[in-house]
C-alpha positions in Angstrom: 6.0 8.7 -18.0 4.0 6.7 -15.6 3.7 8.2 -12.2 2.4 6.8 -8.9 1.6 9.2 -6.1 0.6 8.2 -2.6 -1.5 9.8 0.0 -3.5 9.2 3.2 -0.6 8.4 5.6 -0.6 9.8 9.2 -0.6 9.2 12.8 -3.2 6.8 14.2 -3.7 5.2 17.5 -3.4 1.4 18.0 -6.5 -0.5 16.9 -7.6 2.4 14.6 -8.0 2.4 10.8 -6.4 4.3 8.0 -6.9 4.1 4.1 -3.9 4.7 1.8 -4.4 5.9 -1.7 -2.3 5.6 -4.7 -3.1 7.6 -7.9 -1.6 5.9 -11.0 -1.0 7.8 -14.2 0.1 6.1 -17.5 1.7 2.7 -17.7 -0.7 0.1 -18.8 0.1 -1.8 -15.7 -1.4 -5.5 -14.8 -0.3 -5.5 -11.3 -0.4 -3.2 -8.1 1.1 -3.5 -4.7 1.8 -2.0 -1.4 5.2 -2.5 0.3 6.3 -0.9 3.5 9.7 -0.4 5.2 10.0 0.3 8.9 13.1 2.1 10.5 16.0 -0.3 10.3 14.4 -2.9 8.4 14.1 -3.9 4.8 11.4 -3.2 2.5 8.7 -5.8 2.7 5.7 -6.7 0.6 2.3 -6.0 2.2 -0.3 -6.7 -0.7 -0.3 -7.3 -4.5 -3.3 -7.1 -6.6 -2.9 -8.6 -10.2 -5.3 -9.0 -13.2 -3.9 -12.5 -13.8 -3.1 -14.0 -10.1 -4.9 -14.2 -6.8 -4.5 -11.3 -4.5 -1.7 -11.8 -2.0 -1.3 -10.5 1.4 1.8 -10.7 3.9 0.8 -13.1 6.9 1.3 -10.0 9.2 -1.6 -8.0 7.6 -3.9 -10.7 6.6 -7.4 -10.3 7.8 -6.6 -6.6 8.7 -5.7 -5.1 5.5 -7.4 -5.0 2.0 -6.0 -3.9 -1.2 -8.4 -2.6 -4.0 -8.4 -0.8 -7.2 -10.8 1.8 -8.7 -10.4 1.2 -12.4 -12.5 4.4 -13.2 -10.1 6.6 -11.4 -7.0 4.4 -11.7 -6.3 4.7 -7.9 -4.9 1.8 -5.7 -6.2 1.6 -2.1 -5.0 -0.1 1.1 -7.5 -0.2 3.8 -5.7 -0.9 7.1 -7.8 -1.9 10.1 -6.7 -2.9 13.6 -3.6 -1.2 13.4 -0.6 -2.1 15.7 2.7 -0.4 16.3 4.5 -2.9 14.2 2.4 -1.4 11.2 4.6 1.9 11.6 6.4 2.4 8.5 6.7 4.2 5.2 4.2 2.8 2.8 5.1 2.6 -0.8 2.8 2.0 -3.8 4.1 0.2 -6.8 2.8 -1.1 -10.2 4.1 -3.5 -12.8 5.4 -3.8 -15.6 7.7 -2.1 -15.8 8.2 -1.8 -12.1 7.3 1.6 -10.9 7.4 3.1 -7.3 5.7 5.9 -5.6 7.3 8.2 -3.3 5.9 6.8 -0.1 3.7 8.0 2.7 4.5 7.6 6.5 2.0 5.8 8.7 2.9 6.0 12.4 0.9 4.0 14.9 1.3 5.3 18.5 -0.9 6.2 21.5 
């Protein structure tokens, strides 16, 4: 059974950087992504990486976040730079198909 495990969340000051990791086991996936859910808000797409389509980013993170994948270790990364308080959320890794989610990792941007 496929499994996704996120790591790398934590507390960071505004303007700082953080890298999230998602270890993927099984599945034979062809697309991987990061979503986030802030308190009181709906889950939203952050970035999507696919073997078939161009990489996509939410407008709010373009130019600051970068999604990548290491195929040798089957790990998906989200490099986050110039973080601000609006980036505070639980970040979820996912992969498709079939759509599979990780358990989430908390990111808090605060001074």
